[in-house]
C-alpha positions as CSV (number, residue, x, y, z in Angstrom):
1,M,96.4,93.1,82.3
2,S,96.1,94.3,78.9
3,L,99.2,96.7,78.8
4,N,100.6,97.5,75.1
5,P,102.6,100.3,75.6
6,S,103.5,103.0,73.1
7,N,104.5,105.7,75.4
8,I,107.2,104.7,78.6
9,A,109.0,106.8,80.4
10,I,112.1,105.2,82.5
11,I,113.5,107.2,85.2
12,G,117.3,106.1,87.0
13,A,117.8,105.3,83.1
14,S,121.7,104.9,83.8
15,G,121.8,102.7,86.5
16,T,122.2,98.6,86.2
17,I,118.4,98.2,86.3
18,G,117.5,101.3,84.7
19,Q,119.6,100.3,81.2
20,A,118.4,96.5,81.6
21,F,114.9,97.9,81.2
22,I,115.8,99.7,78.0
23,Q,116.9,97.3,76.0
24,H,114.5,94.6,77.4
25,L,111.7,96.6,76.4
26,S,113.1,98.3,73.3
27,E,113.2,94.3,72.3
28,R,109.8,93.6,73.3
29,Y,107.9,96.8,72.3
30,P,110.3,97.8,68.9
31,H,107.7,100.4,67.9
32,A,106.8,102.1,71.4
33,T,108.8,105.2,72.1
34,I,111.0,105.1,75.1
35,H,111.9,108.5,77.1
36,S,115.2,107.8,79.3
37,F,115.9,110.4,82.3
38,S,118.9,110.6,84.6
39,R,120.8,112.9,85.9
40,N,123.7,112.1,82.5
41,S,121.0,111.6,80.3
42,E,120.4,114.2,77.0
43,I,117.5,115.7,79.2
44,A,119.3,115.7,82.4
45,I,116.6,114.8,85.8
46,D,117.1,116.3,89.2
47,Y,115.6,114.4,91.6
48,M,115.4,117.1,93.9
49,D,114.6,119.9,92.3
50,E,110.7,119.7,91.1
51,Q,111.3,122.2,88.3
52,S,113.5,119.6,86.1
53,I,110.9,116.9,87.0
54,E,107.8,118.3,85.9
55,T,109.8,119.7,82.9
56,A,110.8,115.9,82.3
57,A,107.6,114.7,82.8
58,N,106.1,116.9,80.2
59,T,108.6,116.1,77.6
60,A,107.7,112.7,78.0
61,S,104.2,113.4,77.2
62,K,104.4,115.8,74.8
63,T,102.8,113.8,72.1
64,E,101.1,111.2,73.8
65,T,100.0,110.3,77.5
66,L,102.2,107.6,79.1
67,D,101.6,104.0,79.4
68,L,104.0,102.8,80.9
69,V,106.6,104.8,84.0
70,L,109.4,102.9,85.5
71,V,111.4,104.7,88.3
72,T,114.4,102.2,88.6
73,T,116.2,105.2,91.2
74,G,117.5,104.7,95.1
75,I,120.7,104.0,96.8
76,L,121.8,101.5,99.6
77,H,124.9,102.6,100.2
78,T,127.9,105.4,99.1
79,E,131.5,105.3,99.8
80,D,130.4,107.4,103.3
81,L,127.4,106.0,104.0
82,Q,126.8,102.2,105.0
83,P,123.9,100.3,105.9
84,E,123.7,99.9,109.8
85,K,124.1,96.7,112.2
86,S,122.7,98.8,115.2
87,L,121.2,101.3,116.6
88,K,124.8,103.1,117.6
89,Q,125.2,103.5,114.0
90,L,122.1,105.7,113.1
91,S,122.9,109.4,111.9
92,S,120.5,111.7,110.9
93,K,122.6,112.4,107.5
94,N,122.2,108.9,106.5
95,F,118.5,108.9,107.2
96,Q,118.4,112.0,105.3
97,S,120.5,111.2,102.5
98,L,118.3,107.5,102.2
99,F,114.9,109.1,102.3
100,E,116.1,111.5,99.8
101,A,116.6,109.1,97.3
102,N,114.3,106.1,97.9
103,T,111.1,108.5,99.0
104,I,111.4,112.0,98.3
105,A,112.8,111.4,94.8
106,P,110.2,108.6,93.8
107,A,107.0,110.5,95.4
108,L,108.5,114.0,93.4
109,I,108.2,112.0,90.4
110,A,104.8,110.7,91.1
111,K,103.5,113.9,91.6
112,Y,104.4,115.3,88.2
113,F,104.6,111.7,86.1
114,L,101.2,110.2,87.2
115,P,98.6,113.3,86.1
116,K,100.2,112.2,82.4
117,L,99.2,108.3,82.5
118,N,97.0,107.3,80.1
119,K,93.2,107.9,81.2
120,D,91.6,105.8,78.5
121,K,93.4,102.6,78.6
122,P,95.5,100.7,80.8
123,A,98.6,102.3,82.3
124,T,101.2,101.4,85.3
125,F,103.3,103.3,87.3
126,A,106.0,101.2,89.1
127,A,108.9,101.9,91.5
128,L,111.5,100.0,93.0
129,S,111.0,99.0,96.2
130,A,112.9,96.5,98.5
131,R,111.6,93.1,100.2
132,V,113.3,94.9,103.7
133,G,111.1,97.6,103.2
134,S,108.2,95.1,104.6
135,I,107.7,95.4,108.4
136,S,105.8,91.9,108.4
137,D,108.7,90.2,107.1
138,N,111.5,91.8,108.9
139,R,113.0,88.9,111.0
140,L,117.0,89.9,110.6
141,G,116.7,94.1,111.8
142,G,119.8,96.4,111.0
143,W,119.6,98.1,107.8
144,Y,117.4,100.9,109.6
145,A,117.2,103.8,107.6
146,Y,117.0,101.9,104.1
147,R,114.1,99.6,105.6
148,A,112.2,102.7,106.7
149,S,113.1,104.8,103.2
150,K,111.1,101.7,101.8
151,A,108.2,101.2,104.0
152,A,107.7,104.9,103.2
153,L,107.7,104.5,99.7
154,N,105.6,101.5,99.7
155,M,103.3,103.4,101.7
156,I,103.6,106.6,99.1
157,I,102.9,104.2,96.2
158,K,99.6,102.8,98.6
159,T,98.0,106.3,99.2
160,A,98.6,107.7,95.6
161,S,97.0,104.7,94.0
162,I,93.8,105.7,96.1
163,E,93.9,109.0,94.9
164,M,94.8,107.8,91.2
165,R,91.5,105.9,91.5
166,R,89.4,108.9,90.9
167,T,91.0,110.6,88.2
168,H,93.1,107.5,86.0
169,P,90.6,104.5,87.3
170,K,92.6,102.3,85.1
171,A,96.3,102.9,86.4
172,I,97.9,100.4,88.2
173,L,100.6,101.4,90.8
174,L,103.2,99.4,92.0
175,G,106.4,98.6,94.2
176,L,108.7,96.0,93.0
177,H,111.3,94.3,94.6
178,P,113.7,93.3,91.8
179,G,115.5,90.2,93.9
180,T,119.5,90.6,94.5
181,V,121.0,91.9,91.3
182,D,124.0,91.6,89.9
183,S,125.2,95.5,90.4
184,P,127.4,98.2,92.7
185,L,124.4,98.1,94.9
186,S,124.0,94.8,96.0
187,K,128.0,94.3,95.2
188,P,129.5,94.5,99.1
189,F,126.4,92.0,99.7
190,Q,126.9,89.2,97.1
191,K,129.6,87.1,99.0
192,N,127.3,85.1,101.6
193,L,124.4,84.6,98.8
194,P,123.3,81.2,98.4
195,E,124.1,79.6,95.0
196,G,121.7,80.6,92.2
197,Q,119.9,84.0,94.1
198,L,122.3,86.4,92.5
199,L,120.5,87.7,89.4
200,T,122.0,89.1,86.2
201,P,119.8,92.1,85.6
202,Q,118.8,91.0,82.3
203,E,117.2,88.1,84.4
204,S,115.4,90.3,87.1
205,V,114.1,93.0,84.8
206,K,112.6,90.2,82.5
207,Q,110.5,88.7,85.2
208,L,110.0,92.3,86.3
209,L,108.4,93.3,83.5
210,E,105.9,89.7,83.5
211,V,104.7,90.9,87.2
212,I,103.7,94.2,85.7
213,L,101.8,92.6,82.6
214,K,99.8,89.9,85.1
215,R,98.6,92.8,87.8
216,G,95.2,93.8,87.4
217,L,93.3,96.7,89.3
218,Q,93.1,94.5,92.3
219,D,96.8,94.9,92.9
220,T,97.2,98.3,92.6
221,G,99.0,100.2,95.7
222,K,100.8,96.6,96.4
223,C,104.6,95.3,96.3
224,F,105.3,92.2,94.6
225,A,108.7,90.7,94.2
226,F,110.4,89.8,90.5
227,S,109.0,85.9,90.8
228,G,105.5,87.7,91.3
229,E,104.9,86.6,94.9
230,E,103.0,89.6,96.9
231,I,104.8,91.4,99.4
232,E,103.4,92.2,102.6
233,P,103.0,95.5,104.4
């Protein structure tokens, strides 16, 4: 795809992958304007407050439409929440927390940021998903709420991509699997990883950007791994 972004928005900019994207894109596109949003940024965003998200979208597109929007938010665990290993560990609280972070927040971000995409040339909206969100790839079980929240996110991306064809025919919407990145999110699960499977944030975002740049209109609504492999639903 011929993507040469001049106006970029990164939502979730304070996270490990968000920060790495800011650094990489700043170096790759030194003349581009990069708007970074997080709960702790100068223009703070509350992912559960639609007014806050709308304000962020209006700010990012105030002078020109957006060419690239990256949503790097999401949670897998917290001090009080761990991925479930069995049905007996399921709880409505865990499901609510994970769906709010991994599905509802990106959906609301899409609601306000997608209309701000450039209509006249290729533009991309990409959100971090996960391989474990694939139903067909689920061979190990467990992680009920996280898997379900990412599968739901993939459906949001697919459904929005169909609608966007009518208003922004050059827009591409993607889900992205960043791999196992050395970050607080993956820290508790790094112990048994095969050698070489743990990526630095810089390695992950460099490959993710190449994936974005290689995608065409035929790929909109799909989910891809950092390696370029399409992840089946």
